[in-house]
All heavy atoms as TSV, in Angstrom:
chain	resi	resn	atom	element	x	y	z
A	1	MET	N	N	69.084	82.491	96.467
A	1	MET	CA	C	70.262	82.815	95.709
A	1	MET	C	C	69.843	83.086	94.262
A	1	MET	O	O	69.127	82.306	93.677
A	1	MET	CB	C	71.246	81.659	95.772
A	1	MET	CG	C	72.518	81.930	95.041
A	1	MET	SD	S	73.589	80.504	95.068
A	1	MET	CE	C	74.673	80.961	96.360
A	2	CYS	N	N	70.292	84.196	93.738
A	2	CYS	CA	C	69.894	84.591	92.386
A	2	CYS	C	C	71.125	85.051	91.609
A	2	CYS	O	O	71.903	85.864	92.093
A	2	CYS	CB	C	68.871	85.721	92.480
A	2	CYS	SG	S	68.324	86.293	90.894
A	3	PHE	N	N	71.305	84.473	90.440
A	3	PHE	CA	C	72.395	84.873	89.550
A	3	PHE	C	C	71.799	85.579	88.341
A	3	PHE	O	O	70.903	85.055	87.688
A	3	PHE	CB	C	73.185	83.658	89.063
A	3	PHE	CG	C	73.998	83.017	90.130
A	3	PHE	CD1	C	73.596	81.821	90.692
A	3	PHE	CD2	C	75.165	83.604	90.567
A	3	PHE	CE1	C	74.342	81.221	91.668
A	3	PHE	CE2	C	75.922	83.009	91.545
A	3	PHE	CZ	C	75.513	81.815	92.110
A	4	VAL	N	N	72.315	86.736	88.083
A	4	VAL	CA	C	71.854	87.490	86.924
A	4	VAL	C	C	73.077	87.796	86.060
A	4	VAL	O	O	74.034	88.418	86.523
A	4	VAL	CB	C	71.167	88.807	87.345
A	4	VAL	CG1	C	70.760	89.606	86.124
A	4	VAL	CG2	C	69.976	88.522	88.230
A	5	PHE	N	N	73.040	87.330	84.827
A	5	PHE	CA	C	74.123	87.609	83.895
A	5	PHE	C	C	73.590	88.575	82.843
A	5	PHE	O	O	72.649	88.277	82.123
A	5	PHE	CB	C	74.609	86.330	83.210
A	5	PHE	CG	C	75.274	85.389	84.148
A	5	PHE	CD1	C	74.608	84.283	84.623
A	5	PHE	CD2	C	76.568	85.625	84.567
A	5	PHE	CE1	C	75.222	83.413	85.492
A	5	PHE	CE2	C	77.193	84.757	85.430
A	5	PHE	CZ	C	76.522	83.644	85.897
A	6	VAL	N	N	74.201	89.701	82.795
A	6	VAL	CA	C	73.781	90.715	81.847
A	6	VAL	C	C	74.860	90.802	80.772
A	6	VAL	O	O	75.856	91.500	80.924
A	6	VAL	CB	C	73.585	92.081	82.533
A	6	VAL	CG1	C	73.113	93.113	81.526
A	6	VAL	CG2	C	72.622	91.962	83.688
A	7	CYS	N	N	74.674	90.054	79.703
A	7	CYS	CA	C	75.601	90.057	78.579
A	7	CYS	C	C	74.868	90.571	77.352
A	7	CYS	O	O	73.683	90.336	77.176
A	7	CYS	CB	C	76.127	88.659	78.299
A	7	CYS	SG	S	77.114	88.002	79.641
A	8	ASP	N	N	75.598	91.254	76.511
A	8	ASP	CA	C	74.988	91.826	75.325
A	8	ASP	C	C	76.004	91.807	74.193
A	8	ASP	O	O	77.204	91.976	74.415
A	8	ASP	CB	C	74.550	93.260	75.608
A	8	ASP	CG	C	73.783	93.878	74.467
A	8	ASP	OD1	O	73.153	93.128	73.698
A	8	ASP	OD2	O	73.797	95.113	74.358
A	9	GLN	N	N	75.513	91.565	72.990
A	9	GLN	CA	C	76.339	91.636	71.798
A	9	GLN	C	C	75.699	92.638	70.850
A	9	GLN	O	O	74.518	92.544	70.538
A	9	GLN	CB	C	76.440	90.284	71.116
A	9	GLN	CG	C	77.246	90.323	69.845
A	9	GLN	CD	C	77.252	89.001	69.116
A	9	GLN	OE1	O	76.604	88.064	69.532
A	9	GLN	NE2	N	77.973	88.943	68.039
A	10	ASP	N	N	76.484	93.577	70.397
A	10	ASP	CA	C	75.991	94.623	69.509
A	10	ASP	C	C	76.785	94.582	68.213
A	10	ASP	O	O	78.013	94.571	68.237
A	10	ASP	CB	C	76.147	95.980	70.180
A	10	ASP	CG	C	75.530	97.099	69.386
A	10	ASP	OD1	O	74.563	96.837	68.648
A	10	ASP	OD2	O	76.014	98.248	69.511
A	11	GLU	N	N	76.083	94.520	67.072
A	11	GLU	CA	C	76.734	94.549	65.765
A	11	GLU	C	C	76.351	95.842	65.059
A	11	GLU	O	O	75.185	96.234	65.047
A	11	GLU	CB	C	76.315	93.359	64.905
A	11	GLU	CG	C	76.914	92.060	65.333
A	11	GLU	CD	C	76.687	90.971	64.313
A	11	GLU	OE1	O	75.980	91.190	63.314
A	11	GLU	OE2	O	77.232	89.885	64.528
A	12	ARG	N	N	77.341	96.476	64.478
A	12	ARG	CA	C	77.117	97.740	63.788
A	12	ARG	C	C	77.837	97.706	62.445
A	12	ARG	O	O	79.004	97.334	62.366
A	12	ARG	CB	C	77.662	98.875	64.632
A	12	ARG	CG	C	77.329	100.242	64.103
A	12	ARG	CD	C	77.750	101.300	65.065
A	12	ARG	NE	N	79.222	101.292	65.150
A	12	ARG	CZ	C	79.929	102.296	65.606
A	12	ARG	NH1	N	79.330	103.371	66.060
A	12	ARG	NH2	N	81.236	102.227	65.644
A	13	VAL	N	N	77.136	98.073	61.381
A	13	VAL	CA	C	77.721	98.104	60.045
A	13	VAL	C	C	78.489	99.411	59.888
A	13	VAL	O	O	77.932	100.496	60.046
A	13	VAL	CB	C	76.626	97.983	58.968
A	13	VAL	CG1	C	77.230	98.106	57.585
A	13	VAL	CG2	C	75.889	96.665	59.105
A	14	LEU	N	N	79.780	99.289	59.587
A	14	LEU	CA	C	80.622	100.470	59.435
A	14	LEU	C	C	80.644	100.978	57.997
A	14	LEU	O	O	80.628	102.184	57.765
A	14	LEU	CB	C	82.052	100.150	59.879
A	14	LEU	CG	C	82.221	99.723	61.328
A	14	LEU	CD1	C	83.662	99.333	61.587
A	14	LEU	CD2	C	81.799	100.827	62.258
A	15	ALA	N	N	80.709	100.046	57.021
A	15	ALA	CA	C	80.791	100.449	55.616
A	15	ALA	C	C	80.195	99.375	54.732
A	15	ALA	O	O	80.184	98.196	55.080
A	15	ALA	CB	C	82.240	100.701	55.228
A	16	ARG	N	N	79.685	99.793	53.569
A	16	ARG	CA	C	79.169	98.890	52.548
A	16	ARG	C	C	79.842	99.254	51.241
A	16	ARG	O	O	79.982	100.437	50.920
A	16	ARG	CB	C	77.665	99.052	52.360
A	16	ARG	CG	C	76.844	98.654	53.534
A	16	ARG	CD	C	75.377	99.004	53.277
A	16	ARG	NE	N	74.603	98.814	54.483
A	16	ARG	CZ	C	73.705	97.856	54.638
A	16	ARG	NH1	N	73.452	97.033	53.658
A	16	ARG	NH2	N	73.043	97.728	55.769
A	17	GLN	N	N	80.236	98.225	50.491
A	17	GLN	CA	C	80.842	98.475	49.194
A	17	GLN	C	C	80.606	97.290	48.280
A	17	GLN	O	O	80.453	96.172	48.753
A	17	GLN	CB	C	82.324	98.757	49.342
A	17	GLN	CG	C	83.077	97.706	50.109
A	17	GLN	CD	C	84.408	98.219	50.606
A	17	GLN	OE1	O	84.696	99.394	50.526
A	17	GLN	NE2	N	85.222	97.335	51.106
A	18	PRO	N	N	80.533	97.513	46.976
A	18	PRO	CA	C	80.324	96.398	46.059
A	18	PRO	C	C	81.566	95.512	45.992
A	18	PRO	O	O	82.686	95.985	46.104
A	18	PRO	CB	C	80.060	97.079	44.726
A	18	PRO	CG	C	80.590	98.451	44.852
A	18	PRO	CD	C	80.552	98.809	46.306
A	19	ALA	N	N	81.345	94.228	45.837
A	19	ALA	CA	C	82.433	93.263	45.736
A	19	ALA	C	C	82.397	92.630	44.348
A	19	ALA	O	O	81.335	92.547	43.728
A	19	ALA	CB	C	82.279	92.186	46.812
A	20	PRO	N	N	83.540	92.184	43.845
A	20	PRO	CA	C	83.548	91.552	42.523
A	20	PRO	C	C	82.883	90.182	42.554
A	20	PRO	O	O	82.908	89.490	43.565
A	20	PRO	CB	C	85.034	91.436	42.192
A	20	PRO	CG	C	85.714	91.439	43.509
A	20	PRO	CD	C	84.868	92.283	44.413
A	21	GLY	N	N	82.268	89.802	41.439
A	21	GLY	CA	C	81.637	88.496	41.322
A	21	GLY	C	C	80.133	88.586	41.386
A	21	GLY	O	O	79.547	89.660	41.527
A	22	VAL	N	N	79.501	87.411	41.260
A	22	VAL	CA	C	78.044	87.313	41.316
A	22	VAL	C	C	77.663	86.233	42.313
A	22	VAL	O	O	78.446	85.352	42.649
A	22	VAL	CB	C	77.431	86.990	39.935
A	22	VAL	CG1	C	77.658	88.121	38.963
A	22	VAL	CG2	C	77.974	85.702	39.382
A	23	CYS	N	N	76.439	86.290	42.788
A	23	CYS	CA	C	75.916	85.315	43.735
A	23	CYS	C	C	75.773	83.957	43.034
A	23	CYS	O	O	75.200	83.886	41.940
A	23	CYS	CB	C	74.566	85.788	44.264
A	23	CYS	SG	S	73.770	84.628	45.391
A	24	PRO	N	N	76.246	82.873	43.632
A	24	PRO	CA	C	76.111	81.552	43.000
A	24	PRO	C	C	74.685	81.015	43.030
A	24	PRO	O	O	74.367	80.078	42.313
A	24	PRO	CB	C	77.045	80.664	43.818
A	24	PRO	CG	C	77.165	81.337	45.128
A	24	PRO	CD	C	77.025	82.800	44.857
A	25	TYR	N	N	73.801	81.602	43.832
A	25	TYR	CA	C	72.428	81.110	43.951
A	25	TYR	C	C	71.477	81.806	42.977
A	25	TYR	O	O	70.652	81.160	42.352
A	25	TYR	CB	C	71.927	81.294	45.378
A	25	TYR	CG	C	72.761	80.554	46.387
A	25	TYR	CD1	C	73.674	81.226	47.185
A	25	TYR	CD2	C	72.657	79.173	46.527
A	25	TYR	CE1	C	74.440	80.546	48.099
A	25	TYR	CE2	C	73.427	78.484	47.442
A	25	TYR	CZ	C	74.327	79.179	48.221
A	25	TYR	OH	O	75.095	78.503	49.127
A	26	CYS	N	N	71.585	83.143	42.868
A	26	CYS	CA	C	70.618	83.871	42.031
A	26	CYS	C	C	71.263	84.721	40.943
A	26	CYS	O	O	70.570	85.242	40.094
A	26	CYS	CB	C	69.729	84.743	42.912
A	26	CYS	SG	S	70.604	86.141	43.638
A	27	GLY	N	N	72.586	84.923	40.985
A	27	GLY	CA	C	73.261	85.735	39.983
A	27	GLY	C	C	73.263	87.222	40.279
A	27	GLY	O	O	73.623	88.020	39.419
A	28	GLY	N	N	72.870	87.614	41.482
A	28	GLY	CA	C	72.837	89.030	41.859
A	28	GLY	C	C	74.203	89.561	42.248
A	28	GLY	O	O	75.188	88.830	42.339
A	29	MET	N	N	74.270	90.866	42.484
A	29	MET	CA	C	75.522	91.498	42.892
A	29	MET	C	C	75.864	91.137	44.335
A	29	MET	O	O	74.985	90.946	45.167
A	29	MET	CB	C	75.406	93.019	42.780
A	29	MET	CG	C	75.422	93.528	41.380
A	29	MET	SD	S	75.331	95.329	41.280
A	29	MET	CE	C	76.393	95.875	42.571
A	30	ILE	N	N	77.163	91.096	44.619
A	30	ILE	CA	C	77.636	90.800	45.972
A	30	ILE	C	C	78.066	92.102	46.631
A	30	ILE	O	O	78.668	92.960	46.000
A	30	ILE	CB	C	78.798	89.799	45.933
A	30	ILE	CG1	C	78.317	88.480	45.358
A	30	ILE	CG2	C	79.377	89.594	47.322
A	30	ILE	CD1	C	79.408	87.458	45.200
A	31	GLN	N	N	77.740	92.230	47.916
A	31	GLN	CA	C	78.065	93.420	48.679
A	31	GLN	C	C	78.952	93.023	49.857
A	31	GLN	O	O	78.669	92.051	50.559
A	31	GLN	CB	C	76.775	94.058	49.175
A	31	GLN	CG	C	76.937	95.372	49.836
A	31	GLN	CD	C	75.592	95.979	50.175
A	31	GLN	OE1	O	74.680	95.280	50.582
A	31	GLN	NE2	N	75.476	97.279	50.017
A	32	ALA	N	N	80.032	93.770	50.075
A	32	ALA	CA	C	80.925	93.542	51.208
A	32	ALA	C	C	80.544	94.489	52.338
A	32	ALA	O	O	80.379	95.690	52.129
A	32	ALA	CB	C	82.371	93.764	50.802
A	33	LEU	N	N	80.382	93.945	53.540
A	33	LEU	CA	C	80.014	94.735	54.719
A	33	LEU	C	C	81.137	94.665	55.739
A	33	LEU	O	O	81.616	93.575	56.070
A	33	LEU	CB	C	78.739	94.188	55.358
A	33	LEU	CG	C	77.507	94.076	54.485
A	33	LEU	CD1	C	76.441	93.263	55.188
A	33	LEU	CD2	C	76.987	95.444	54.177
A	34	ASP	N	N	81.567	95.794	56.244
A	34	ASP	CA	C	82.500	95.845	57.364
A	34	ASP	C	C	81.666	95.978	58.633
A	34	ASP	O	O	80.981	96.982	58.826
A	34	ASP	CB	C	83.462	97.014	57.232
A	34	ASP	CG	C	84.410	96.850	56.052
A	34	ASP	OD1	O	84.711	95.693	55.698
A	34	ASP	OD2	O	84.843	97.864	55.490
A	35	VAL	N	N	81.727	94.959	59.495
A	35	VAL	CA	C	80.871	94.891	60.677
A	35	VAL	C	C	81.737	94.903	61.931
A	35	VAL	O	O	82.708	94.158	62.039
A	35	VAL	CB	C	80.002	93.609	60.651
A	35	VAL	CG1	C	79.138	93.522	61.886
A	35	VAL	CG2	C	79.152	93.568	59.406
A	36	GLU	N	N	81.367	95.768	62.883
A	36	GLU	CA	C	82.046	95.819	64.176
A	36	GLU	C	C	81.162	95.129	65.215
A	36	GLU	O	O	79.990	95.472	65.359
A	36	GLU	CB	C	82.285	97.259	64.587
A	36	GLU	CG	C	82.975	97.386	65.932
A	36	GLU	CD	C	83.094	98.826	66.367
A	36	GLU	OE1	O	82.050	99.422	66.670
A	36	GLU	OE2	O	84.222	99.319	66.394
A	37	THR	N	N	81.715	94.154	65.903
A	37	THR	CA	C	80.999	93.430	66.948
A	37	THR	C	C	81.556	93.847	68.301
A	37	THR	O	O	82.766	93.901	68.489
A	37	THR	CB	C	81.163	91.915	66.768
A	37	THR	OG1	O	80.732	91.564	65.455
A	37	THR	CG2	C	80.343	91.154	67.776
A	38	GLN	N	N	80.657	94.125	69.225
A	38	GLN	CA	C	81.068	94.551	70.559
A	38	GLN	C	C	80.358	93.697	71.598
A	38	GLN	O	O	79.135	93.598	71.596
A	38	GLN	CB	C	80.715	96.022	70.763
A	38	GLN	CG	C	81.059	96.549	72.134
A	38	GLN	CD	C	80.615	97.994	72.305
A	38	GLN	OE1	O	79.845	98.520	71.525
A	38	GLN	NE2	N	81.105	98.618	73.347
A	39	TRP	N	N	81.127	93.044	72.455
A	39	TRP	CA	C	80.574	92.264	73.562
A	39	TRP	C	C	80.647	93.100	74.825
A	39	TRP	O	O	81.660	93.733	75.104
A	39	TRP	CB	C	81.381	90.989	73.763
A	39	TRP	CG	C	81.113	89.963	72.724
A	39	TRP	CD1	C	81.670	89.890	71.491
A	39	TRP	CD2	C	80.223	88.857	72.821
A	39	TRP	NE1	N	81.181	88.810	70.814
A	39	TRP	CE2	C	80.295	88.161	71.607
A	39	TRP	CE3	C	79.373	88.406	73.806
A	39	TRP	CZ2	C	79.540	87.038	71.373
A	39	TRP	CZ3	C	78.633	87.280	73.566
A	39	TRP	CH2	C	78.720	86.608	72.362
A	40	ARG	N	N	79.540	93.089	75.590
A	40	ARG	CA	C	79.495	93.842	76.846
A	40	ARG	C	C	79.009	92.946	77.975
A	40	ARG	O	O	78.156	92.090	77.788
A	40	ARG	CB	C	78.567	95.032	76.705
A	40	ARG	CG	C	79.130	96.108	75.839
A	40	ARG	CD	C	78.180	97.226	75.749
A	40	ARG	NE	N	77.044	96.747	74.948
A	40	ARG	CZ	C	76.230	97.517	74.285
A	40	ARG	NH1	N	76.368	98.798	74.329
A	40	ARG	NH2	N	75.246	97.017	73.582
A	41	PHE	N	N	79.538	93.183	79.139
A	41	PHE	CA	C	79.099	92.503	80.354
A	41	PHE	C	C	78.792	93.584	81.379
A	41	PHE	O	O	79.671	94.342	81.777
A	41	PHE	CB	C	80.175	91.552	80.875
A	41	PHE	CG	C	79.788	90.866	82.144
A	41	PHE	CD1	C	78.848	89.853	82.128
A	41	PHE	CD2	C	80.347	91.230	83.347
A	41	PHE	CE1	C	78.486	89.212	83.290
A	41	PHE	CE2	C	79.985	90.597	84.518
A	41	PHE	CZ	C	79.054	89.587	84.488
A	42	CYS	N	N	77.546	93.661	81.785
A	42	CYS	CA	C	77.086	94.695	82.721
A	42	CYS	C	C	77.444	96.097	82.223
A	42	CYS	O	O	77.995	96.915	82.957
A	42	CYS	CB	C	77.658	94.475	84.110
A	42	CYS	SG	S	77.016	93.014	84.907
A	43	PHE	N	N	77.182	96.334	80.949
A	43	PHE	CA	C	77.388	97.618	80.297
A	43	PHE	C	C	78.849	98.032	80.183
A	43	PHE	O	O	79.155	99.161	79.867
A	43	PHE	CB	C	76.584	98.729	80.987
A	43	PHE	CG	C	75.128	98.420	81.084
A	43	PHE	CD1	C	74.556	98.092	82.307
A	43	PHE	CD2	C	74.329	98.408	79.963
A	43	PHE	CE1	C	73.210	97.787	82.393
A	43	PHE	CE2	C	72.985	98.115	80.041
A	43	PHE	CZ	C	72.425	97.794	81.262
A	44	LEU	N	N	79.771	97.117	80.446
A	44	LEU	CA	C	81.193	97.394	80.281
A	44	LEU	C	C	81.683	96.699	79.017
A	44	LEU	O	O	81.544	95.484	78.880
A	44	LEU	CB	C	81.996	96.890	81.482
A	44	LEU	CG	C	81.671	97.533	82.808
A	44	LEU	CD1	C	82.418	96.820	83.921
A	44	LEU	CD2	C	82.047	98.999	82.796
A	45	PRO	N	N	82.261	97.427	78.081
A	45	PRO	CA	C	82.746	96.791	76.856
A	45	PRO	C	C	83.944	95.877	77.150
A	45	PRO	O	O	84.895	96.272	77.815
A	45	PRO	CB	C	83.149	97.961	75.971
A	45	PRO	CG	C	83.239	99.138	76.846
A	45	PRO	CD	C	82.443	98.864	78.072
A	46	LEU	N	N	83.846	94.647	76.662
A	46	LEU	CA	C	84.900	93.669	76.895
A	46	LEU	C	C	85.704	93.359	75.644
A	46	LEU	O	O	86.903	93.110	75.727
A	46	LEU	CB	C	84.297	92.355	77.411
A	46	LEU	CG	C	83.664	92.373	78.781
A	46	LEU	CD1	C	83.055	91.022	79.083
A	46	LEU	CD2	C	84.691	92.733	79.828
A	47	TYR	N	N	85.046	93.354	74.489
A	47	TYR	CA	C	85.686	92.808	73.306
A	47	TYR	C	C	85.181	93.535	72.069
A	47	TYR	O	O	83.979	93.688	71.885
A	47	TYR	CB	C	85.343	91.316	73.237
A	47	TYR	CG	C	85.911	90.562	72.081
A	47	TYR	CD1	C	87.264	90.318	71.990
A	47	TYR	CD2	C	85.081	90.076	71.082
A	47	TYR	CE1	C	87.779	89.606	70.939
A	47	TYR	CE2	C	85.592	89.366	70.021
A	47	TYR	CZ	C	86.948	89.130	69.953
A	47	TYR	OH	O	87.447	88.425	68.905
A	48	PHE	N	N	86.094	93.975	71.216
A	48	PHE	CA	C	85.756	94.589	69.941
A	48	PHE	C	C	86.353	93.747	68.829
A	48	PHE	O	O	87.487	93.273	68.942
A	48	PHE	CB	C	86.341	95.999	69.825
A	48	PHE	CG	C	85.690	96.998	70.710
A	48	PHE	CD1	C	86.252	97.341	71.922
A	48	PHE	CD2	C	84.515	97.606	70.338
A	48	PHE	CE1	C	85.666	98.269	72.739
A	48	PHE	CE2	C	83.909	98.537	71.150
A	48	PHE	CZ	C	84.492	98.873	72.362
A	49	ARG	N	N	85.600	93.573	67.766
A	49	ARG	CA	C	86.118	92.841	66.618
A	49	ARG	C	C	85.503	93.424	65.350
A	49	ARG	O	O	84.300	93.649	65.289
A	49	ARG	CB	C	85.770	91.367	66.720
A	49	ARG	CG	C	86.308	90.555	65.584
A	49	ARG	CD	C	86.025	89.102	65.781
A	49	ARG	NE	N	86.608	88.339	64.689
A	49	ARG	CZ	C	86.449	87.073	64.524
A	49	ARG	NH1	N	85.724	86.392	65.384
A	49	ARG	NH2	N	87.003	86.457	63.523
A	50	THR	N	N	86.331	93.663	64.364
A	50	THR	CA	C	85.860	94.148	63.075
A	50	THR	C	C	86.156	93.072	62.045
A	50	THR	O	O	87.277	92.586	61.959
A	50	THR	CB	C	86.565	95.455	62.681
A	50	THR	OG1	O	86.351	96.409	63.712
A	50	THR	CG2	C	86.026	95.993	61.382
A	51	LYS	N	N	85.130	92.690	61.282
A	51	LYS	CA	C	85.357	91.701	60.239
A	51	LYS	C	C	84.499	92.018	59.030
A	51	LYS	O	O	83.560	92.811	59.101
A	51	LYS	CB	C	85.098	90.289	60.735
A	51	LYS	CG	C	83.710	89.972	61.155
A	51	LYS	CD	C	83.674	88.552	61.706
A	51	LYS	CE	C	82.284	88.012	61.785
A	51	LYS	NZ	N	82.270	86.638	62.251
A	52	ARG	N	N	84.839	91.420	57.913
A	52	ARG	CA	C	84.150	91.659	56.648
A	52	ARG	C	C	83.225	90.491	56.349
A	52	ARG	O	O	83.627	89.337	56.420
A	52	ARG	CB	C	85.172	91.819	55.537
A	52	ARG	CG	C	84.534	92.088	54.192
A	52	ARG	CD	C	85.522	92.600	53.240
A	52	ARG	NE	N	85.723	94.024	53.582
A	52	ARG	CZ	C	86.463	94.838	52.868
A	52	ARG	NH1	N	87.086	94.415	51.822
A	52	ARG	NH2	N	86.587	96.084	53.226
A	53	LYS	N	N	81.978	90.815	56.048
A	53	LYS	CA	C	80.978	89.820	55.685
A	53	LYS	C	C	80.506	90.109	54.265
A	53	LYS	O	O	80.465	91.257	53.840
A	53	LYS	CB	C	79.784	89.860	56.636
A	53	LYS	CG	C	80.105	89.447	58.038
A	53	LYS	CD	C	78.862	89.446	58.902
A	53	LYS	CE	C	79.169	88.980	60.303
A	53	LYS	NZ	N	77.965	88.929	61.129
A	54	PHE	N	N	80.125	89.053	53.548
A	54	PHE	CA	C	79.654	89.186	52.175
A	54	PHE	C	C	78.213	88.712	52.103
A	54	PHE	O	O	77.857	87.700	52.698
A	54	PHE	CB	C	80.522	88.362	51.223
A	54	PHE	CG	C	81.933	88.839	51.147
A	54	PHE	CD1	C	82.924	88.283	51.942
A	54	PHE	CD2	C	82.281	89.860	50.280
A	54	PHE	CE1	C	84.221	88.726	51.881
A	54	PHE	CE2	C	83.585	90.307	50.204
A	54	PHE	CZ	C	84.561	89.745	51.009
A	55	SER	N	N	77.390	89.453	51.350
A	55	SER	CA	C	75.999	89.066	51.176
A	55	SER	C	C	75.533	89.473	49.782
A	55	SER	O	O	76.112	90.346	49.146
A	55	SER	CB	C	75.105	89.702	52.239
A	55	SER	OG	O	75.089	91.093	52.081
A	56	CYS	N	N	74.467	88.814	49.334
A	56	CYS	CA	C	73.873	89.104	48.031
A	56	CYS	C	C	72.866	90.238	48.194
A	56	CYS	O	O	72.123	90.284	49.177
A	56	CYS	CB	C	73.200	87.856	47.475
A	56	CYS	SG	S	72.367	88.134	45.902
A	57	THR	N	N	72.818	91.139	47.225
A	57	THR	CA	C	71.884	92.258	47.304
A	57	THR	C	C	70.482	91.872	46.846
A	57	THR	O	O	69.520	92.544	47.196
A	57	THR	CB	C	72.377	93.444	46.452
A	57	THR	OG1	O	72.539	92.999	45.110
A	57	THR	CG2	C	73.684	93.976	46.979
A	58	VAL	N	N	70.345	90.767	46.087
A	58	VAL	CA	C	69.045	90.362	45.567
A	58	VAL	C	C	68.346	89.384	46.514
A	58	VAL	O	O	67.225	89.613	46.952
A	58	VAL	CB	C	69.190	89.751	44.151
A	58	VAL	CG1	C	67.855	89.242	43.642
A	58	VAL	CG2	C	69.774	90.766	43.197
A	59	CYS	N	N	69.034	88.272	46.850
A	59	CYS	CA	C	68.386	87.244	47.675
A	59	CYS	C	C	68.750	87.368	49.156
A	59	CYS	O	O	68.241	86.609	49.974
A	59	CYS	CB	C	68.721	85.850	47.162
A	59	CYS	SG	S	70.467	85.385	47.280
A	60	ALA	N	N	69.643	88.287	49.533
A	60	ALA	CA	C	70.030	88.587	50.920
A	60	ALA	C	C	70.650	87.393	51.642
A	60	ALA	O	O	70.579	87.304	52.861
A	60	ALA	CB	C	68.845	89.131	51.706
A	61	ARG	N	N	71.271	86.475	50.922
A	61	ARG	CA	C	71.975	85.360	51.567
A	61	ARG	C	C	73.352	85.803	51.999
A	61	ARG	O	O	74.009	86.602	51.338
A	61	ARG	CB	C	72.128	84.189	50.611
A	61	ARG	CG	C	70.863	83.474	50.351
A	61	ARG	CD	C	71.142	82.206	49.609
A	61	ARG	NE	N	69.883	81.541	49.319
A	61	ARG	CZ	C	69.798	80.297	48.935
A	61	ARG	NH1	N	70.870	79.589	48.768
A	61	ARG	NH2	N	68.634	79.754	48.699
A	62	HIS	N	N	73.797	85.264	53.133
A	62	HIS	CA	C	75.157	85.516	53.596
A	62	HIS	C	C	76.070	84.516	52.895
A	62	HIS	O	O	75.813	83.318	52.894
A	62	HIS	CB	C	75.233	85.345	55.106
A	62	HIS	CG	C	74.423	86.369	55.841
A	62	HIS	ND1	N	74.795	87.676	55.936
A	62	HIS	CD2	C	73.228	86.280	56.475
A	62	HIS	CE1	C	73.893	88.343	56.609
A	62	HIS	NE2	N	72.929	87.523	56.946
A	63	LEU	N	N	77.131	85.021	52.298
A	63	LEU	CA	C	78.040	84.192	51.520
A	63	LEU	C	C	79.349	84.003	52.288
A	63	LEU	O	O	79.796	84.884	52.995
A	63	LEU	CB	C	78.309	84.843	50.173
A	63	LEU	CG	C	77.063	85.149	49.336
A	63	LEU	CD1	C	77.434	85.962	48.116
A	63	LEU	CD2	C	76.365	83.871	48.935
A	64	VAL	N	N	79.949	82.823	52.113
A	64	VAL	CA	C	81.207	82.497	52.782
A	64	VAL	C	C	82.292	82.369	51.716
A	64	VAL	O	O	82.128	81.652	50.738
A	64	VAL	CB	C	81.083	81.169	53.561
A	64	VAL	CG1	C	82.397	80.808	54.213
A	64	VAL	CG2	C	79.987	81.270	54.596
A	65	VAL	N	N	83.396	83.064	51.917
A	65	VAL	CA	C	84.516	83.002	50.979
A	65	VAL	C	C	85.392	81.822	51.372
A	65	VAL	O	O	85.791	81.682	52.522
A	65	VAL	CB	C	85.331	84.311	51.027
A	65	VAL	CG1	C	86.533	84.226	50.111
A	65	VAL	CG2	C	84.461	85.478	50.657
A	66	GLN	N	N	85.698	80.976	50.378
A	66	GLN	CA	C	86.531	79.799	50.670
A	66	GLN	C	C	87.881	79.927	50.030
A	66	GLN	O	O	88.101	80.438	49.030
A	66	GLN	CB	C	85.852	78.546	50.181
A	66	GLN	CG	C	84.598	78.257	50.941
A	66	GLN	CD	C	83.979	76.942	50.506
A	66	GLN	OE1	O	84.562	76.136	49.821
A	66	GLN	NE2	N	82.753	76.723	50.925
């Protein structure tokens, strides 16, 4: 008996734009990324989600907005 699960997650950057403020760690500029996430099971798309992520352009840290 053999079970094979073929799941895949694909992330694609849709847009990049500067965001207001500075990085709290290094003082660099912050960049806003619009990222589309797609989950697939056996090459069939199941789930799409678009969300905005923030990161520093100098130290490349991912920042969380509180």
